C-alpha positions as CSV (number, residue, x, y, z in Angstrom):
1,M,145.5,-59.0,27.2
2,A,147.9,-60.7,29.5
3,H,146.8,-59.2,32.5
4,E,142.8,-60.2,31.3
5,A,143.8,-63.7,31.3
6,S,145.2,-63.7,34.5
7,S,142.0,-61.9,36.0
8,A,140.0,-64.8,34.4
9,C,141.8,-67.7,35.7
10,S,141.4,-65.3,39.7
11,N,137.8,-66.2,38.7
12,R,137.6,-69.8,38.4
13,S,136.2,-72.1,40.6
14,P,138.6,-73.7,42.8
15,Y,136.1,-77.5,42.0
16,E,136.2,-76.3,38.2
17,G,136.6,-79.7,36.6
18,E,135.6,-81.7,40.0
19,D,132.3,-83.1,40.3
20,I,131.1,-81.2,43.5
21,V,129.1,-84.5,44.8
22,E,132.5,-85.9,44.7
23,H,134.1,-83.4,46.4
24,E,130.7,-83.4,49.5
25,E,131.4,-86.9,49.8
26,A,135.1,-86.5,50.2
27,S,134.2,-83.9,52.7
28,V,131.8,-86.0,54.9
29,V,134.0,-89.2,55.0
30,R,136.8,-87.0,56.3
31,L,134.1,-86.0,59.0
32,T,133.7,-89.2,60.0
33,A,137.1,-90.1,60.4
34,L,137.4,-86.7,62.1
35,I,135.0,-88.0,64.7
36,D,136.0,-91.4,65.1
37,H,139.4,-90.3,65.7
38,L,138.2,-88.3,68.6
39,H,136.0,-91.0,70.1
40,A,139.2,-93.7,69.6
41,L,140.8,-90.7,71.8
42,G,138.7,-90.1,74.3
43,V,138.3,-93.8,75.0
44,R,142.2,-94.5,74.9
45,I,142.3,-91.1,77.5
46,A,139.2,-92.6,80.0
47,F,140.1,-95.9,80.5
48,P,144.1,-95.5,82.1
49,L,142.4,-92.5,84.3
50,A,138.8,-94.8,85.2
51,G,142.0,-97.0,86.2
52,L,143.5,-94.6,88.2
53,L,140.1,-93.2,89.7
54,Y,139.6,-97.0,90.3
55,L,142.6,-97.2,92.8
56,V,142.2,-93.9,93.9
57,A,138.7,-95.7,95.4
58,G,140.1,-98.9,96.7
59,Y,142.7,-97.0,99.1
60,Y,139.6,-94.5,100.5
61,W,138.2,-98.2,101.4
62,S,141.0,-99.5,102.6
63,L,141.2,-96.7,105.4
64,G,138.6,-98.4,106.8
65,T,136.3,-95.2,108.3
66,I,132.8,-94.5,106.8
67,E,133.3,-91.3,105.5
68,A,136.5,-92.6,103.3
69,Q,134.3,-95.6,102.6
70,E,131.8,-93.2,100.9
71,R,133.7,-91.2,99.2
72,A,135.4,-94.6,97.3
73,K,131.2,-95.2,96.6
74,R,130.7,-91.8,95.2
75,I,134.0,-92.4,93.1
76,F,133.7,-95.9,92.2
77,I,129.5,-94.9,90.7
78,N,130.9,-91.7,89.3
79,T,134.0,-93.4,87.3
80,T,131.3,-96.3,86.5
81,I,128.9,-93.8,85.1
82,G,131.4,-91.7,82.8
83,L,133.2,-95.2,81.1
84,A,129.4,-95.9,80.3
85,I,128.9,-93.0,78.3
86,I,132.3,-93.2,77.3
87,I,131.6,-96.3,75.3
88,L,127.9,-96.0,74.7
89,S,129.3,-92.4,72.9
90,G,130.5,-94.8,70.1
91,A,127.5,-95.8,69.3
92,L,125.4,-92.8,69.6
93,V,128.6,-91.4,67.6
94,E,127.2,-93.9,64.9
95,I,123.9,-93.2,64.8
96,V,124.0,-89.3,64.8
97,T,126.4,-90.0,61.8
98,T,125.4,-92.4,59.3
99,P,122.0,-90.7,59.0
100,L,123.7,-87.0,59.0
101,C,126.1,-87.7,56.3
102,G,124.8,-90.6,54.8
103,V,127.9,-93.2,55.6
104,P,128.3,-95.4,57.7
105,Q,131.5,-96.0,59.8
């Protein structure tokens, strides 16, 4: 008899006594929070790295040769494009997660 009771307990749903909708909403909130944290981490890494790349571009520009200045221009343009992508990715994340998850950030 005790064995039957223990097997019955192991077959219970992990959400028994909880509303499934509340559990799903909590998961969505955790997912959007994770996405926000990952975006914030990307921004924290991107801006110092961009600053370093702008310094490298300035160094190449100061060398004065045409080849070095062309390389500096490429670094400057690519770094600026990368920063624009990082900045705009926050808006893109919000645009995508709001209709999919139903939770405004």
